[in-house]
C-alpha positions as CSV (number, residue, x, y, z in Angstrom):
1,M,13.6,-12.0,-18.2
2,D,16.3,-10.4,-20.4
3,K,13.9,-8.0,-22.1
4,K,13.5,-4.2,-22.3
5,I,9.9,-3.2,-21.6
6,C,8.3,0.2,-22.6
7,F,4.9,1.2,-21.3
8,V,2.9,3.5,-23.5
9,G,0.6,5.0,-20.9
10,A,1.3,5.6,-17.2
11,G,-2.0,5.0,-15.4
12,A,-3.0,2.8,-12.5
13,M,-2.8,-0.4,-14.4
14,A,0.7,0.4,-15.8
15,E,1.8,1.1,-12.3
16,A,0.4,-2.2,-11.0
17,I,2.2,-4.2,-13.6
18,V,5.5,-2.3,-13.0
19,S,5.1,-3.0,-9.3
20,G,4.4,-6.7,-9.9
21,L,7.4,-7.1,-12.3
22,L,9.8,-5.5,-9.9
23,N,8.4,-7.2,-6.7
24,Q,8.6,-10.6,-8.4
25,K,12.1,-9.7,-9.7
26,I,11.1,-10.6,-13.3
27,V,13.1,-7.6,-14.5
28,K,15.2,-4.9,-13.0
29,P,14.2,-1.2,-12.9
30,G,16.6,-0.2,-15.6
31,Q,14.8,-2.5,-18.1
32,I,11.5,-0.6,-17.8
33,A,10.7,2.7,-19.4
34,V,7.3,4.5,-19.1
35,T,6.0,7.2,-21.4
36,N,2.7,9.0,-21.6
37,K,1.1,11.8,-23.7
38,E,2.2,14.8,-21.7
39,D,2.0,14.3,-17.9
40,R,5.6,14.8,-16.8
41,F,4.6,14.9,-13.1
42,R,3.1,11.4,-13.4
43,L,6.3,10.0,-15.0
44,D,8.4,11.6,-12.3
45,E,6.2,10.0,-9.6
46,L,6.8,6.5,-11.1
47,V,10.5,7.2,-11.5
48,Y,10.7,8.2,-7.8
49,N,8.7,5.2,-6.6
50,F,10.3,2.5,-8.7
51,G,13.6,3.7,-10.1
52,I,12.5,3.1,-13.7
53,I,13.0,5.3,-16.7
54,G,10.4,8.0,-17.2
55,D,10.8,9.2,-20.8
56,N,8.7,11.7,-22.6
57,E,11.4,13.9,-24.2
58,Q,13.1,10.9,-25.9
59,K,10.2,8.5,-25.7
60,H,10.6,7.5,-29.3
61,Q,14.1,6.1,-28.5
62,S,12.6,4.1,-25.6
63,I,9.9,2.7,-27.8
64,Q,12.3,1.9,-30.6
65,G,14.7,0.2,-28.2
66,A,12.1,-1.9,-26.4
67,D,11.6,-5.7,-26.9
68,I,8.1,-5.5,-25.4
69,L,5.6,-2.6,-25.8
70,I,2.8,-2.6,-23.3
71,L,-0.1,-0.4,-24.5
72,A,-1.8,1.0,-21.4
73,M,-3.6,4.2,-22.6
74,K,-7.3,4.9,-22.5
75,P,-9.3,3.2,-25.3
76,K,-10.2,6.5,-26.9
77,D,-6.5,7.5,-27.2
78,I,-5.2,4.3,-28.8
79,A,-5.5,5.4,-32.4
80,S,-3.7,8.7,-31.9
81,A,-1.1,7.0,-29.7
82,L,-0.3,4.3,-32.2
83,N,-0.2,6.7,-35.0
84,D,2.4,8.7,-33.1
85,I,4.6,5.8,-32.2
86,R,4.1,3.6,-35.3
87,P,7.3,4.8,-37.1
88,Y,9.4,3.7,-34.1
89,T,7.8,0.2,-33.8
90,S,8.9,-2.9,-35.7
91,P,7.6,-6.5,-36.4
92,H,10.2,-7.8,-34.1
93,Q,8.7,-6.3,-31.0
94,L,6.0,-8.0,-28.8
95,V,3.0,-5.7,-28.4
96,I,0.9,-6.4,-25.3
97,S,-2.4,-4.5,-24.9
98,V,-4.3,-3.8,-21.6
99,V,-6.6,-1.5,-23.5
100,A,-10.2,-2.6,-23.0
101,G,-12.3,-3.5,-26.0
102,V,-9.7,-3.1,-28.8
103,Q,-9.3,-6.2,-30.9
104,T,-5.9,-7.5,-31.8
105,S,-6.7,-7.1,-35.5
106,I,-7.3,-3.4,-35.0
107,I,-4.0,-3.0,-33.1
108,S,-2.2,-4.7,-36.0
109,A,-3.9,-2.5,-38.5
110,L,-3.0,0.6,-36.6
111,L,0.6,-0.5,-36.3
112,G,0.8,-1.3,-40.0
113,H,3.0,-4.4,-39.7
114,E,3.0,-7.9,-38.5
115,A,4.3,-7.5,-34.9
116,P,2.9,-10.2,-32.6
117,V,0.0,-8.8,-30.5
118,I,-1.3,-10.1,-27.2
119,R,-4.5,-8.7,-25.8
120,T,-5.2,-8.9,-22.0
121,M,-8.1,-8.1,-19.6
122,P,-6.8,-7.7,-16.1
123,N,-8.9,-6.3,-13.3
124,T,-8.3,-3.6,-10.7
125,S,-7.2,-6.1,-8.1
126,A,-3.9,-6.0,-10.0
127,I,-3.0,-3.1,-7.7
128,V,-2.7,-5.5,-4.8
129,G,-1.2,-8.3,-6.9
130,L,-4.4,-10.4,-7.1
131,S,-5.7,-9.8,-10.6
132,S,-7.5,-12.4,-12.6
133,T,-6.3,-11.7,-16.2
134,G,-7.7,-13.0,-19.4
135,L,-5.1,-13.3,-22.2
136,C,-5.4,-14.1,-25.9
137,R,-3.1,-13.9,-28.9
138,G,-3.5,-12.2,-32.2
139,Q,-2.8,-13.5,-35.6
140,Y,1.0,-13.1,-35.6
141,A,1.7,-14.2,-32.0
142,T,3.1,-17.6,-31.1
143,E,3.0,-19.8,-28.0
144,A,6.4,-18.4,-27.1
145,H,4.9,-14.9,-27.1
146,V,1.9,-16.1,-25.0
147,E,4.4,-17.5,-22.4
148,I,6.2,-14.2,-22.1
149,A,2.9,-12.3,-21.6
150,R,1.8,-15.0,-19.1
151,Q,5.0,-14.4,-17.1
152,I,4.4,-10.7,-17.0
153,F,0.8,-10.9,-15.9
154,E,1.4,-13.7,-13.4
155,S,3.4,-11.1,-11.5
156,I,0.0,-9.4,-10.6
157,G,-2.2,-12.5,-10.1
158,I,-3.5,-15.5,-12.1
159,V,-3.7,-15.7,-15.9
160,I,-6.4,-17.5,-18.0
161,V,-5.3,-18.0,-21.6
162,T,-8.3,-18.0,-23.9
163,E,-9.6,-17.2,-27.4
164,E,-10.3,-13.6,-28.2
165,E,-14.1,-14.0,-28.5
166,Q,-14.1,-15.1,-24.8
167,L,-12.6,-11.8,-23.5
168,D,-16.0,-10.1,-23.4
169,A,-17.3,-12.9,-21.1
170,I,-14.1,-12.5,-19.0
171,T,-14.8,-8.8,-18.8
172,G,-18.3,-9.4,-17.6
173,V,-17.2,-11.9,-14.9
174,S,-13.8,-10.8,-13.6
175,G,-13.1,-7.5,-15.3
176,S,-16.2,-6.0,-13.7
177,G,-16.3,-8.6,-10.9
178,P,-14.6,-6.6,-8.2
179,A,-17.4,-4.0,-8.4
180,Y,-20.0,-6.7,-7.8
181,I,-18.2,-7.8,-4.7
182,Y,-17.9,-4.2,-3.4
183,Y,-21.6,-3.8,-4.0
184,L,-22.3,-6.9,-2.0
185,V,-20.1,-5.6,0.8
186,E,-22.0,-2.3,0.7
187,A,-25.3,-4.1,1.1
188,M,-24.0,-6.4,3.9
189,M,-22.7,-3.3,5.8
190,A,-26.1,-1.6,5.4
191,G,-27.8,-4.7,6.7
192,S,-25.3,-4.9,9.6
193,R,-26.2,-1.3,10.6
194,D,-29.9,-2.3,10.4
195,V,-29.3,-5.0,13.1
196,G,-27.3,-2.7,15.4
197,L,-23.6,-3.3,14.5
198,S,-21.2,-0.5,14.3
199,E,-19.6,0.2,10.9
200,Q,-16.2,-0.8,12.1
201,Q,-17.4,-4.1,13.6
202,A,-19.4,-4.9,10.4
203,K,-16.5,-4.0,8.1
204,E,-14.0,-6.2,9.9
205,M,-16.3,-9.2,10.1
206,I,-17.6,-8.9,6.6
207,L,-14.1,-8.7,5.0
208,Q,-12.8,-11.6,7.1
209,T,-15.9,-13.6,6.1
210,L,-15.1,-12.9,2.4
211,I,-11.5,-13.9,2.8
212,G,-12.4,-17.0,4.7
213,A,-15.0,-18.1,2.2
214,A,-12.6,-17.5,-0.8
215,N,-9.9,-19.4,0.9
216,M,-12.2,-22.3,1.7
217,L,-13.1,-22.5,-2.0
218,L,-9.5,-22.3,-3.1
219,E,-8.0,-24.7,-0.5
220,T,-10.8,-27.4,-0.3
221,K,-11.5,-27.4,-4.0
222,Q,-15.1,-28.2,-3.1
223,D,-18.1,-27.1,-5.2
224,P,-19.6,-23.9,-3.7
225,A,-23.0,-25.6,-3.5
226,Y,-21.5,-28.3,-1.3
227,L,-19.8,-25.7,1.0
228,R,-23.1,-23.7,1.2
229,E,-25.0,-26.8,2.2
230,Q,-22.4,-27.6,4.9
231,V,-23.1,-24.2,6.5
232,T,-26.9,-24.5,6.2
233,S,-28.8,-26.2,9.0
234,P,-32.5,-26.9,8.4
235,N,-34.6,-24.1,9.9
236,G,-31.5,-22.3,11.1
237,T,-30.3,-18.7,10.6
238,T,-28.4,-19.4,7.4
239,Q,-31.5,-21.1,5.9
240,A,-33.6,-18.1,6.8
241,G,-31.1,-15.7,5.2
242,L,-30.8,-17.9,2.0
243,D,-34.6,-18.2,1.7
244,T,-34.8,-14.4,1.7
245,L,-32.2,-14.1,-1.0
246,R,-34.2,-16.6,-3.1
247,E,-37.4,-14.6,-2.5
248,Y,-35.6,-11.6,-4.1
249,D,-34.2,-13.8,-7.0
250,F,-30.6,-13.2,-5.9
251,D,-29.1,-15.9,-8.2
252,Q,-31.1,-14.7,-11.2
253,A,-30.0,-11.1,-10.6
254,V,-26.4,-12.1,-10.5
255,R,-26.7,-14.2,-13.6
256,A,-28.5,-11.3,-15.4
257,C,-25.8,-8.9,-14.2
258,I,-23.0,-11.0,-15.8
259,R,-25.0,-11.5,-19.0
260,R,-25.6,-7.8,-19.3
261,A,-22.0,-6.8,-18.5
262,T,-20.8,-9.3,-21.1
263,A,-23.2,-7.9,-23.7
264,R,-22.2,-4.3,-22.9
265,S,-18.5,-5.3,-23.4
266,K,-19.4,-6.6,-26.8
267,E,-21.3,-3.4,-27.6
268,L,-18.5,-1.1,-26.5
269,G,-15.9,-3.1,-28.4
270,T,-18.0,-2.9,-31.6
271,E,-18.5,0.9,-31.1
272,L,-14.8,1.5,-30.3
273,N,-13.5,-0.6,-33.2
274,Q,-15.8,1.1,-35.7
275,L,-14.6,4.5,-34.4
276,I,-10.8,3.8,-34.6
277,V,-10.6,1.4,-37.6
278,P,-8.3,3.0,-40.2
279,K,-10.1,4.5,-43.1
280,A,-9.0,3.3,-46.6
């Protein structure tokens, strides 16, 4: 990709994307600049680890010279950050947001011009290159802009292009999803201790079981219900375990979990957008 990219924000997600871009050789280190509000130590760390440009003193030059701006600050900071950099942005730049909950229309209003905006929702598995990222375009973005953003985020996992109103559901499923899996692993490890396994034995077996099950789903393309039935013998151990999960309404709990997380994403988005919308 023959583009200059400037990250506004230098947290874990920015680092994951930088790492993915460089590991996949999509851009060279000299094409990436990173800025943040005031943490020079963090910028120096990224410069040392990746050989990119860490620019706070002359950050407005890096922003002005970028083809792509990636907004990676905390949601509460987006209004002040865009107010600071707005004079150095232009409608010719592609603006990509990884800021949770902030609508593309709000970003456009804060920028004050018609730059194309792409909004994304990656998850924390981006750190190991296995994110599931939801991606949508704003009013002024074209399919060509979507493809550029897709190329960037495919460097850290898979990409699902969707409509903006679906991003709350994606947040509830995959944005928060890693935490659900970690919670399941916590419970399985506790259960393993209950039946006499050591923590190390339990951890190794549980993680390999998760990896194996995920790969079975990916490689066989079979419906999960079919694969579950293949493992379940009548009156066997798996049947006994599944019957217990049903007694505790496991499936209903998971469905309610996703519905509530999706609803909370909508609530937070509404609260945030009301807070940062420019006043007339």
